[in-house]
N, C-alpha and C positions, 0 to 999 in steps of 0.2 A: 290527278296524277302530280299535279305539283304541290299540293297537301302532303300526299304521301311521300314523298322526297323528302320534305322539309322535316317531317315527323322522323323518319328512317336518319335522317343527318344529326337530328337532336339525339335518338337514342344511342348512333354510334359516338357520338361525342361525350356523351356520359359515360360509356364504356372505356372509351379510349382515354379520359382524362382522369378517371378514378386510380387510386393508386394499386398497382398491383402487389404490393407486400402488405402483409399484416401491420396493423398500427403497432410501435414498440411496448412492449410490456414493462410495468413499471419495474424499479428494481428488486430483487428478491430480499425479503428480511436478512438483516445480517449481511449483506453485501455493500463492498465499498466502492462508490463512484470516484475512483482514482483520478479522473481528469477534473474533478472539482473539490479535489482535498485540499484544505488551505493549513492544516495541521494534523499532526498524528492522532488519533481517537486517544482520548485518555484512557488509561488503565493499567494492568500488571502484564506485561509481555514476557513469555518462556524464549529465553533467545539460546541457541545452540552456536556456539563459537568454536572457532579452531585457533588454538594459540600453542605456538611452538611443537607444532604437528600433534596436539593432543586435543580431543573434543572437551569442551569446558561448556557447563551449563550456567545460566545467569537469569536471574529475575531481575527485570526492569520495571521501575513505577515510572509513567510518564504522565505529565500532565503539562498543558500550556507548551508543547514542544521542549520539554526539560526532563531529563531522564536522571534519576539516581539509581543506583545497584542496591537492591535490597538482599537477595542472597547470590552467592557465587560458588562456584565448585573449586577455586584457587584463591590463595590470598594475595595474589598478583593484580586481581581486578578488584578486591574490596575498597570500598569506599569510593568508587568513582562515580562522577555525575558529568553530566554534559549536555548539550543544546542540540536542537535538530533545526535546520534552515531548509525551509522549501526551495526546492530547483524547481519543479513543474512535475504535472501529469503522474503524481504519487511518488515522485521522487524526492528524497529528503538528504542532506549531507548531515551526518553525524560527527560533533567534535566532541571526544570524549576525554576524559583525563581523571588520573588519580595519583596517589603518592609512587605507587611502582609501575605504572602503565599510562601509556596515551594512545588514541586511536582516533583515526579519520575514515569514516566510512560512508558507503552509499546505502540508504535503505530504499529498495525498490518494491513498492507496494503493489500487491494483486488484487483484484475484486474479492477473493475469498477472504481477505483480510491479512493473509501472512505476508512477510518481508521478506525478500531475499536480503542478504547482506553480502556487500563486495568491501574488501580493505581498499584503501587507497596507501600504497600501490597494490593493485589485485595481485595476489600469489597463488589463484584458483580455489582457494578456500570454499569448502559447502558450509554456508551459515545462513541461519534462518532464524527470524522472530515470529511467534505467533500469540496473539492476543489471549490469555488465560481468563481475565474476567473483567468487569465495567467498573468504573467508579462513579 
């Protein structure tokens, strides 16, 4: 009887101490771990901006947290460059400047690789960046 109680106790402890949730699966291919980001992944980004209540399309080349505007749909954004500063948890502050325009923005990355862009000050624009290709 005493041996049966010890065996039953050991079996119960195995079931009680075993994790009840399945092991975490590795991150899916092409997904960002935004909590571990130290820099924006290099590449070409298609960016949808709102400037003067009009939608604008921009292609940015990003490398080493520096950006240069490759193609723009308006002359106002031509020649802009800038840099990104890590704030934390997939959030970066962008400081962009050119001859005709300056902007400070929050880039908030999602695990799917897109970034929501908020102007400083935020006026409610719907802006997004999506990686087009890798370098």
